[in-house]
Gaussian input, Z-matrix of N, CA and C with variables (Angstrom, degrees):
# hf/3-21g

backbone

0 1
 N
 C     1     B1
 C     2     B2     1     A1
 N     3     B3     2     A2     1     D1
 C     4     B4     3     A3     2     D2
 C     5     B5     4     A4     3     D3
 N     6     B6     5     A5     4     D4
 C     7     B7     6     A6     5     D5
 C     8     B8     7     A7     6     D6
 N     9     B9     8     A8     7     D7
 C    10    B10     9     A9     8     D8
 C    11    B11    10    A10     9     D9
 N    12    B12    11    A11    10    D10
 C    13    B13    12    A12    11    D11
 C    14    B14    13    A13    12    D12
 N    15    B15    14    A14    13    D13
 C    16    B16    15    A15    14    D14
 C    17    B17    16    A16    15    D15
 N    18    B18    17    A17    16    D16
 C    19    B19    18    A18    17    D17
 C    20    B20    19    A19    18    D18
 N    21    B21    20    A20    19    D19
 C    22    B22    21    A21    20    D20
 C    23    B23    22    A22    21    D21
 N    24    B24    23    A23    22    D22
 C    25    B25    24    A24    23    D23
 C    26    B26    25    A25    24    D24
 N    27    B27    26    A26    25    D25
 C    28    B28    27    A27    26    D26
 C    29    B29    28    A28    27    D27
 N    30    B30    29    A29    28    D28
 C    31    B31    30    A30    29    D29
 C    32    B32    31    A31    30    D30
 N    33    B33    32    A32    31    D31
 C    34    B34    33    A33    32    D32
 C    35    B35    34    A34    33    D33
 N    36    B36    35    A35    34    D34
 C    37    B37    36    A36    35    D35
 C    38    B38    37    A37    36    D36
 N    39    B39    38    A38    37    D37
 C    40    B40    39    A39    38    D38
 C    41    B41    40    A40    39    D39
 N    42    B42    41    A41    40    D40
 C    43    B43    42    A42    41    D41
 C    44    B44    43    A43    42    D42
 N    45    B45    44    A44    43    D43
 C    46    B46    45    A45    44    D44
 C    47    B47    46    A46    45    D45
 N    48    B48    47    A47    46    D46
 C    49    B49    48    A48    47    D47
 C    50    B50    49    A49    48    D48
 N    51    B51    50    A50    49    D49
 C    52    B52    51    A51    50    D50
 C    53    B53    52    A52    51    D51
 N    54    B54    53    A53    52    D52
 C    55    B55    54    A54    53    D53
 C    56    B56    55    A55    54    D54
 N    57    B57    56    A56    55    D55
 C    58    B58    57    A57    56    D56
 C    59    B59    58    A58    57    D57
 N    60    B60    59    A59    58    D58
 C    61    B61    60    A60    59    D59
 C    62    B62    61    A61    60    D60
 N    63    B63    62    A62    61    D61
 C    64    B64    63    A63    62    D62
 C    65    B65    64    A64    63    D63
 N    66    B66    65    A65    64    D64
 C    67    B67    66    A66    65    D65
 C    68    B68    67    A67    66    D66
 N    69    B69    68    A68    67    D67
 C    70    B70    69    A69    68    D68
 C    71    B71    70    A70    69    D69
 N    72    B72    71    A71    70    D70
 C    73    B73    72    A72    71    D71
 C    74    B74    73    A73    72    D72
 N    75    B75    74    A74    73    D73
 C    76    B76    75    A75    74    D74
 C    77    B77    76    A76    75    D75
 N    78    B78    77    A77    76    D76
 C    79    B79    78    A78    77    D77
 C    80    B80    79    A79    78    D78
 N    81    B81    80    A80    79    D79
 C    82    B82    81    A81    80    D80
 C    83    B83    82    A82    81    D81
 N    84    B84    83    A83    82    D82
 C    85    B85    84    A84    83    D83
 C    86    B86    85    A85    84    D84
 N    87    B87    86    A86    85    D85
 C    88    B88    87    A87    86    D86
 C    89    B89    88    A88    87    D87
 N    90    B90    89    A89    88    D88
 C    91    B91    90    A90    89    D89
 C    92    B92    91    A91    90    D90
 N    93    B93    92    A92    91    D91
 C    94    B94    93    A93    92    D92
 C    95    B95    94    A94    93    D93
 N    96    B96    95    A95    94    D94
 C    97    B97    96    A96    95    D95
 C    98    B98    97    A97    96    D96
 N    99    B99    98    A98    97    D97
 C   100   B100    99    A99    98    D98
 C   101   B101   100   A100    99    D99
 N   102   B102   101   A101   100   D100
 C   103   B103   102   A102   101   D101
 C   104   B104   103   A103   102   D102
 N   105   B105   104   A104   103   D103
 C   106   B106   105   A105   104   D104
 C   107   B107   106   A106   105   D105
 N   108   B108   107   A107   106   D106
 C   109   B109   108   A108   107   D107
 C   110   B110   109   A109   108   D108
 N   111   B111   110   A110   109   D109
 C   112   B112   111   A111   110   D110
 C   113   B113   112   A112   111   D111
 N   114   B114   113   A113   112   D112
 C   115   B115   114   A114   113   D113
 C   116   B116   115   A115   114   D114
 N   117   B117   116   A116   115   D115
 C   118   B118   117   A117   116   D116
 C   119   B119   118   A118   117   D117
 N   120   B120   119   A119   118   D118
 C   121   B121   120   A120   119   D119
 C   122   B122   121   A121   120   D120
 N   123   B123   122   A122   121   D121
 C   124   B124   123   A123   122   D122
 C   125   B125   124   A124   123   D123
 N   126   B126   125   A125   124   D124
 C   127   B127   126   A126   125   D125
 C   128   B128   127   A127   126   D126
 N   129   B129   128   A128   127   D127
 C   130   B130   129   A129   128   D128
 C   131   B131   130   A130   129   D129
 N   132   B132   131   A131   130   D130
 C   133   B133   132   A132   131   D131
 C   134   B134   133   A133   132   D132
 N   135   B135   134   A134   133   D133
 C   136   B136   135   A135   134   D134
 C   137   B137   136   A136   135   D135
 N   138   B138   137   A137   136   D136
 C   139   B139   138   A138   137   D137
 C   140   B140   139   A139   138   D138
 N   141   B141   140   A140   139   D139
 C   142   B142   141   A141   140   D140
 C   143   B143   142   A142   141   D141
 N   144   B144   143   A143   142   D142
 C   145   B145   144   A144   143   D143
 C   146   B146   145   A145   144   D144
 N   147   B147   146   A146   145   D145
 C   148   B148   147   A147   146   D146
 C   149   B149   148   A148   147   D147
 N   150   B150   149   A149   148   D148
 C   151   B151   150   A150   149   D149
 C   152   B152   151   A151   150   D150
 N   153   B153   152   A152   151   D151
 C   154   B154   153   A153   152   D152
 C   155   B155   154   A154   153   D153
 N   156   B156   155   A155   154   D154
 C   157   B157   156   A156   155   D155
 C   158   B158   157   A157   156   D156
 N   159   B159   158   A158   157   D157
 C   160   B160   159   A159   158   D158
 C   161   B161   160   A160   159   D159
 N   162   B162   161   A161   160   D160
 C   163   B163   162   A162   161   D161
 C   164   B164   163   A163   162   D162
 N   165   B165   164   A164   163   D163
 C   166   B166   165   A165   164   D164
 C   167   B167   166   A166   165   D165
 N   168   B168   167   A167   166   D166
 C   169   B169   168   A168   167   D167
 C   170   B170   169   A169   168   D168
 N   171   B171   170   A170   169   D169
 C   172   B172   171   A171   170   D170
 C   173   B173   172   A172   171   D171
 N   174   B174   173   A173   172   D172
 C   175   B175   174   A174   173   D173
 C   176   B176   175   A175   174   D174
 N   177   B177   176   A176   175   D175
 C   178   B178   177   A177   176   D176
 C   179   B179   178   A178   177   D177
 N   180   B180   179   A179   178   D178
 C   181   B181   180   A180   179   D179
 C   182   B182   181   A181   180   D180
 N   183   B183   182   A182   181   D181
 C   184   B184   183   A183   182   D182
 C   185   B185   184   A184   183   D183
 N   186   B186   185   A185   184   D184
 C   187   B187   186   A186   185   D185
 C   188   B188   187   A187   186   D186
 N   189   B189   188   A188   187   D187
 C   190   B190   189   A189   188   D188
 C   191   B191   190   A190   189   D189
 N   192   B192   191   A191   190   D190
 C   193   B193   192   A192   191   D191
 C   194   B194   193   A193   192   D192
 N   195   B195   194   A194   193   D193
 C   196   B196   195   A195   194   D194
 C   197   B197   196   A196   195   D195
 N   198   B198   197   A197   196   D196
 C   199   B199   198   A198   197   D197
 C   200   B200   199   A199   198   D198
 N   201   B201   200   A200   199   D199
 C   202   B202   201   A201   200   D200
 C   203   B203   202   A202   201   D201
 N   204   B204   203   A203   202   D202
 C   205   B205   204   A204   203   D203
 C   206   B206   205   A205   204   D204
 N   207   B207   206   A206   205   D205
 C   208   B208   207   A207   206   D206
 C   209   B209   208   A208   207   D207
 N   210   B210   209   A209   208   D208
 C   211   B211   210   A210   209   D209
 C   212   B212   211   A211   210   D210
 N   213   B213   212   A212   211   D211
 C   214   B214   213   A213   212   D212
 C   215   B215   214   A214   213   D213
 N   216   B216   215   A215   214   D214
 C   217   B217   216   A216   215   D215
 C   218   B218   217   A217   216   D216
 N   219   B219   218   A218   217   D217
 C   220   B220   219   A219   218   D218
 C   221   B221   220   A220   219   D219
 N   222   B222   221   A221   220   D220
 C   223   B223   222   A222   221   D221
 C   224   B224   223   A223   222   D222
 N   225   B225   224   A224   223   D223
 C   226   B226   225   A225   224   D224
 C   227   B227   226   A226   225   D225
 N   228   B228   227   A227   226   D226
 C   229   B229   228   A228   227   D227
 C   230   B230   229   A229   228   D228
 N   231   B231   230   A230   229   D229
 C   232   B232   231   A231   230   D230
 C   233   B233   232   A232   231   D231
 N   234   B234   233   A233   232   D232
 C   235   B235   234   A234   233   D233
 C   236   B236   235   A235   234   D234
 N   237   B237   236   A236   235   D235
 C   238   B238   237   A237   236   D236
 C   239   B239   238   A238   237   D237
 N   240   B240   239   A239   238   D238
 C   241   B241   240   A240   239   D239
 C   242   B242   241   A241   240   D240
 N   243   B243   242   A242   241   D241
 C   244   B244   243   A243   242   D242
 C   245   B245   244   A244   243   D243
 N   246   B246   245   A245   244   D244
 C   247   B247   246   A246   245   D245
 C   248   B248   247   A247   246   D246
 N   249   B249   248   A248   247   D247
 C   250   B250   249   A249   248   D248
 C   251   B251   250   A250   249   D249
 N   252   B252   251   A251   250   D250
 C   253   B253   252   A252   251   D251
 C   254   B254   253   A253   252   D252

   B1=1.4501
   B2=1.5267
   B3=1.3217
   B4=1.4613
   B5=1.5309
   B6=1.3246
   B7=1.4649
   B8=1.5244
   B9=1.3316
   B10=1.4637
   B11=1.5282
   B12=1.3262
   B13=1.4618
   B14=1.5253
   B15=1.3328
   B16=1.4616
   B17=1.5167
   B18=1.3201
   B19=1.4617
   B20=1.5217
   B21=1.3213
   B22=1.4598
   B23=1.5224
   B24=1.3242
   B25=1.4620
   B26=1.5198
   B27=1.3265
   B28=1.4532
   B29=1.5200
   B30=1.3261
   B31=1.4616
   B32=1.5225
   B33=1.3167
   B34=1.4621
   B35=1.5188
   B36=1.3309
   B37=1.4573
   B38=1.5228
   B39=1.3334
   B40=1.4606
   B41=1.5156
   B42=1.3268
   B43=1.4586
   B44=1.5250
   B45=1.3369
   B46=1.4648
   B47=1.5197
   B48=1.3377
   B49=1.4612
   B50=1.5206
   B51=1.3304
   B52=1.4606
   B53=1.5185
   B54=1.3391
   B55=1.4584
   B56=1.5192
   B57=1.3351
   B58=1.4500
   B59=1.5199
   B60=1.3241
   B61=1.4545
   B62=1.5097
   B63=1.3261
   B64=1.4598
   B65=1.5186
   B66=1.3287
   B67=1.4601
   B68=1.5234
   B69=1.3134
   B70=1.4634
   B71=1.5114
   B72=1.3113
   B73=1.4632
   B74=1.5242
   B75=1.3260
   B76=1.4663
   B77=1.5256
   B78=1.3235
   B79=1.4606
   B80=1.5239
   B81=1.3171
   B82=1.4590
   B83=1.5297
   B84=1.3223
   B85=1.4695
   B86=1.5204
   B87=1.3390
   B88=1.4610
   B89=1.5255
   B90=1.3280
   B91=1.4642
   B92=1.5184
   B93=1.3266
   B94=1.4647
   B95=1.5242
   B96=1.3312
   B97=1.4608
   B98=1.5255
   B99=1.3275
   B100=1.4656
   B101=1.5285
   B102=1.3156
   B103=1.4648
   B104=1.5178
   B105=1.3137
   B106=1.4684
   B107=1.5240
   B108=1.3283
   B109=1.4655
   B110=1.5298
   B111=1.3213
   B112=1.4596
   B113=1.5240
   B114=1.3151
   B115=1.4700
   B116=1.5251
   B117=1.3164
   B118=1.4666
   B119=1.5279
   B120=1.3233
   B121=1.4680
   B122=1.5254
   B123=1.3350
   B124=1.4650
   B125=1.5235
   B126=1.3277
   B127=1.4693
   B128=1.5236
   B129=1.3281
   B130=1.4627
   B131=1.5268
   B132=1.3087
   B133=1.4622
   B134=1.5320
   B135=1.3254
   B136=1.4628
   B137=1.5271
   B138=1.3208
   B139=1.4635
   B140=1.5254
   B141=1.3220
   B142=1.4684
   B143=1.5253
   B144=1.3289
   B145=1.4638
   B146=1.5294
   B147=1.3196
   B148=1.4679
   B149=1.5253
   B150=1.3186
   B151=1.4676
   B152=1.5267
   B153=1.3168
   B154=1.4684
   B155=1.5266
   B156=1.3216
   B157=1.4741
   B158=1.5232
   B159=1.3350
   B160=1.4654
   B161=1.5367
   B162=1.3182
   B163=1.4649
   B164=1.5253
   B165=1.3130
   B166=1.4723
   B167=1.5236
   B168=1.3304
   B169=1.4666
   B170=1.5312
   B171=1.3214
   B172=1.4698
   B173=1.5247
   B174=1.3220
   B175=1.4681
   B176=1.5235
   B177=1.3277
   B178=1.4692
   B179=1.5273
   B180=1.3325
   B181=1.4678
   B182=1.5276
   B183=1.3109
   B184=1.4638
   B185=1.5276
   B186=1.3126
   B187=1.4699
   B188=1.5247
   B189=1.3149
   B190=1.4679
   B191=1.5277
   B192=1.3235
   B193=1.4667
   B194=1.5286
   B195=1.3310
   B196=1.4687
   B197=1.5277
   B198=1.3332
   B199=1.4680
   B200=1.5272
   B201=1.3305
   B202=1.4677
   B203=1.5286
   B204=1.3262
   B205=1.4600
   B206=1.5193
   B207=1.3198
   B208=1.4638
   B209=1.5244
   B210=1.3232
   B211=1.4691
   B212=1.5278
   B213=1.3464
   B214=1.4716
   B215=1.5280
   B216=1.3323
   B217=1.4685
   B218=1.5264
   B219=1.3192
   B220=1.4679
   B221=1.5239
   B222=1.3208
   B223=1.4679
   B224=1.5308
   B225=1.3197
   B226=1.4623
   B227=1.5250
   B228=1.3078
   B229=1.4708
   B230=1.5299
   B231=1.3170
   B232=1.4687
   B233=1.5266
   B234=1.3374
   B235=1.4672
   B236=1.5197
   B237=1.3303
   B238=1.4643
   B239=1.5263
   B240=1.3184
   B241=1.4614
   B242=1.5225
   B243=1.3270
   B244=1.4627
   B245=1.5219
   B246=1.3135
   B247=1.4675
   B248=1.5170
   B249=1.3002
   B250=1.4602
   B251=1.5219
   B252=1.3420
   B253=1.4738
   B254=1.5011
   A1=107.94
   A2=117.14
   A3=119.74
   A4=110.51
   A5=116.14
   A6=120.69
   A7=112.35
   A8=117.66
   A9=120.71
   A10=110.09
   A11=116.38
   A12=119.91
   A13=110.49
   A14=117.32
   A15=121.08
   A16=111.12
   A17=116.92
   A18=121.36
   A19=110.55
   A20=116.13
   A21=120.58
   A22=111.07
   A23=116.66
   A24=121.19
   A25=110.57
   A26=117.28
   A27=121.95
   A28=110.81
   A29=117.27
   A30=121.53
   A31=110.36
   A32=116.95
   A33=121.74
   A34=110.44
   A35=117.24
   A36=122.25
   A37=110.53
   A38=116.94
   A39=121.16
   A40=111.11
   A41=115.74
   A42=120.91
   A43=111.00
   A44=116.98
   A45=119.05
   A46=110.75
   A47=118.58
   A48=120.72
   A49=111.35
   A50=117.63
   A51=120.42
   A52=110.54
   A53=116.22
   A54=119.79
   A55=110.24
   A56=117.57
   A57=120.30
   A58=110.75
   A59=117.91
   A60=120.96
   A61=110.99
   A62=116.25
   A63=120.49
   A64=110.36
   A65=117.14
   A66=120.81
   A67=110.42
   A68=116.96
   A69=120.40
   A70=111.53
   A71=115.80
   A72=120.93
   A73=111.07
   A74=115.57
   A75=119.54
   A76=111.31
   A77=117.79
   A78=120.33
   A79=110.78
   A80=116.87
   A81=120.70
   A82=110.46
   A83=116.04
   A84=120.40
   A85=111.50
   A86=116.05
   A87=120.71
   A88=110.66
   A89=117.15
   A90=120.00
   A91=111.88
   A92=117.67
   A93=120.29
   A94=111.01
   A95=116.27
   A96=120.57
   A97=111.00
   A98=116.82
   A99=119.96
   A100=110.77
   A101=116.95
   A102=120.90
   A103=112.25
   A104=116.61
   A105=120.97
   A106=109.96
   A107=116.46
   A108=120.50
   A109=109.67
   A110=116.45
   A111=121.13
   A112=111.35
   A113=116.97
   A114=119.23
   A115=111.73
   A116=117.52
   A117=120.11
   A118=111.21
   A119=117.07
   A120=120.41
   A121=110.72
   A122=116.89
   A123=119.97
   A124=111.08
   A125=116.79
   A126=119.59
   A127=111.18
   A128=116.36
   A129=120.06
   A130=111.04
   A131=116.11
   A132=121.24
   A133=110.68
   A134=116.34
   A135=121.29
   A136=111.58
   A137=116.82
   A138=121.07
   A139=114.15
   A140=116.95
   A141=119.94
   A142=109.85
   A143=114.54
   A144=120.63
   A145=112.41
   A146=116.82
   A147=119.23
   A148=110.06
   A149=114.35
   A150=120.43
   A151=113.03
   A152=117.58
   A153=120.71
   A154=110.25
   A155=116.84
   A156=120.68
   A157=110.92
   A158=116.09
   A159=120.45
   A160=110.21
   A161=116.40
   A162=121.13
   A163=111.44
   A164=116.67
   A165=120.28
   A166=110.82
   A167=116.01
   A168=119.60
   A169=110.20
   A170=116.98
   A171=121.10
   A172=111.27
   A173=116.38
   A174=120.09
   A175=110.94
   A176=116.55
   A177=120.13
   A178=109.51
   A179=116.65
   A180=120.59
   A181=110.00
   A182=116.41
   A183=121.07
   A184=111.85
   A185=116.42
   A186=120.38
   A187=111.97
   A188=116.97
   A189=120.26
   A190=110.02
   A191=116.87
   A192=119.57
   A193=110.88
   A194=116.65
   A195=120.16
   A196=110.97
   A197=116.73
   A198=121.04
   A199=110.86
   A200=116.99
   A201=120.38
   A202=110.43
   A203=116.68
   A204=120.74
   A205=111.85
   A206=116.02
   A207=120.60
   A208=110.60
   A209=116.84
   A210=120.78
   A211=110.50
   A212=116.71
   A213=120.67
   A214=110.96
   A215=116.02
   A216=120.31
   A217=111.60
   A218=116.58
   A219=120.72
   A220=109.91
   A221=115.82
   A222=119.40
   A223=110.94
   A224=116.21
   A225=120.64
   A226=110.92
   A227=116.40
   A228=120.87
   A229=110.56
   A230=116.86
   A231=120.53
   A232=109.91
   A233=116.67
   A234=120.09
   A235=111.14
   A236=117.13
   A237=120.37
   A238=110.49
   A239=116.52
   A240=120.48
   A241=111.88
   A242=117.57
   A243=120.08
   A244=111.58
   A245=118.52
   A246=120.99
   A247=112.37
   A248=116.94
   A249=122.11
   A250=110.98
   A251=117.45
   A252=121.69
   A253=112.95
   D1=129.42
   D2=-178.68
   D3=-85.97
   D4=173.87
   D5=-175.68
   D6=-64.30
   D7=-32.42
   D8=177.75
   D9=-66.26
   D10=-41.88
   D11=177.75
   D12=-66.72
   D13=-40.17
   D14=176.84
   D15=-59.69
   D16=-45.84
   D17=179.78
   D18=-62.97
   D19=-41.74
   D20=179.29
   D21=-64.08
   D22=-42.93
   D23=178.98
   D24=-64.64
   D25=-43.14
   D26=179.10
   D27=-62.48
   D28=-44.74
   D29=178.80
   D30=-62.44
   D31=-43.41
   D32=178.61
   D33=-63.05
   D34=-42.72
   D35=179.72
   D36=-63.51
   D37=-45.16
   D38=177.76
   D39=-60.49
   D40=-44.55
   D41=-179.11
   D42=-60.19
   D43=-44.77
   D44=-179.81
   D45=-67.97
   D46=-36.78
   D47=176.66
   D48=-64.78
   D49=-38.82
   D50=177.24
   D51=-64.03
   D52=-41.02
   D53=178.19
   D54=-63.11
   D55=-44.19
   D56=178.72
   D57=-67.81
   D58=-32.28
   D59=174.93
   D60=-61.59
   D61=-41.39
   D62=175.92
   D63=-62.46
   D64=-38.25
   D65=177.16
   D66=-63.86
   D67=-38.92
   D68=177.44
   D69=-59.80
   D70=-41.84
   D71=177.06
   D72=-63.78
   D73=-41.02
   D74=178.26
   D75=-65.66
   D76=-39.95
   D77=177.44
   D78=-64.02
   D79=-38.46
   D80=177.14
   D81=-60.89
   D82=-46.87
   D83=177.85
   D84=-61.58
   D85=-43.95
   D86=179.54
   D87=-59.55
   D88=-45.82
   D89=178.90
   D90=-62.83
   D91=-38.71
   D92=176.56
   D93=-61.90
   D94=-44.72
   D95=-179.33
   D96=-66.38
   D97=-41.27
   D98=177.37
   D99=-64.92
   D100=-35.60
   D101=177.21
   D102=-62.25
   D103=-39.13
   D104=177.55
   D105=-65.38
   D106=-45.39
   D107=178.47
   D108=-61.22
   D109=-43.52
   D110=-179.59
   D111=-60.37
   D112=-47.11
   D113=-178.12
   D114=-63.58
   D115=-39.74
   D116=177.99
   D117=-67.75
   D118=-40.37
   D119=178.63
   D120=-64.49
   D121=-39.22
   D122=177.83
   D123=-65.17
   D124=-39.19
   D125=176.01
   D126=-63.05
   D127=-44.23
   D128=177.58
   D129=-61.33
   D130=-38.97
   D131=-179.89
   D132=-61.75
   D133=-44.27
   D134=-178.62
   D135=-70.28
   D136=-38.75
   D137=-174.61
   D138=-91.53
   D139=-1.03
   D140=-177.62
   D141=-61.02
   D142=137.79
   D143=-177.22
   D144=-89.20
   D145=-16.66
   D146=-177.58
   D147=-137.95
   D148=163.22
   D149=-176.60
   D150=-63.99
   D151=-36.65
   D152=-178.88
   D153=-63.93
   D154=-46.85
   D155=179.05
   D156=-64.18
   D157=-41.41
   D158=179.16
   D159=-63.36
   D160=-40.93
   D161=178.63
   D162=-64.25
   D163=-42.27
   D164=178.69
   D165=-63.74
   D166=-43.55
   D167=178.64
   D168=-63.49
   D169=-38.64
   D170=178.16
   D171=-63.07
   D172=-37.83
   D173=177.37
   D174=-64.18
   D175=-39.25
   D176=177.92
   D177=-65.11
   D178=-45.10
   D179=178.72
   D180=-57.27
   D181=-48.72
   D182=-179.67
   D183=-60.80
   D184=-43.33
   D185=-179.62
   D186=-65.91
   D187=-39.66
   D188=179.00
   D189=-65.71
   D190=-42.06
   D191=177.93
   D192=-62.17
   D193=-39.87
   D194=175.28
   D195=-62.24
   D196=-43.40
   D197=-179.89
   D198=-63.46
   D199=-39.39
   D200=177.93
   D201=-64.46
   D202=-40.34
   D203=177.00
   D204=-63.94
   D205=-40.59
   D206=178.06
   D207=-63.91
   D208=-43.55
   D209=178.48
   D210=-61.41
   D211=-40.98
   D212=177.51
   D213=-62.33
   D214=-42.08
   D215=179.68
   D216=-63.56
   D217=-42.63
   D218=178.81
   D219=-63.78
   D220=-45.16
   D221=-179.56
   D222=-62.95
   D223=-40.63
   D224=178.05
   D225=-61.85
   D226=-41.96
   D227=179.23
   D228=-64.43
   D229=-41.11
   D230=177.56
   D231=-62.63
   D232=-42.13
   D233=178.31
   D234=-61.87
   D235=-39.25
   D236=177.26
   D237=-62.29
   D238=-42.66
   D239=-178.76
   D240=-66.59
   D241=-39.98
   D242=-178.09
   D243=-76.03
   D244=-28.69
   D245=179.20
   D246=-80.76
   D247=-8.95
   D248=179.57
   D249=-72.74
   D250=-26.32
   D251=-175.16
   D252=-68.08

């Protein structure tokens, strides 16, 4: 591999790492936003006056926890891909 190819590969590698870095920032924001939704849903669940409202709040809590797990899985997969280089 010549120096031009090395430079091109390095630039490409940096560019993809920067893109994944931006994704990391987005995942951080997403987790923060999901955390806010989760805390409010948990409060609604505790303060619900009837079973229907409590059940609905529980569904939101469950869905947010699933979404957080999915975000973690995606982030983990991205980390695997970037560490492969």
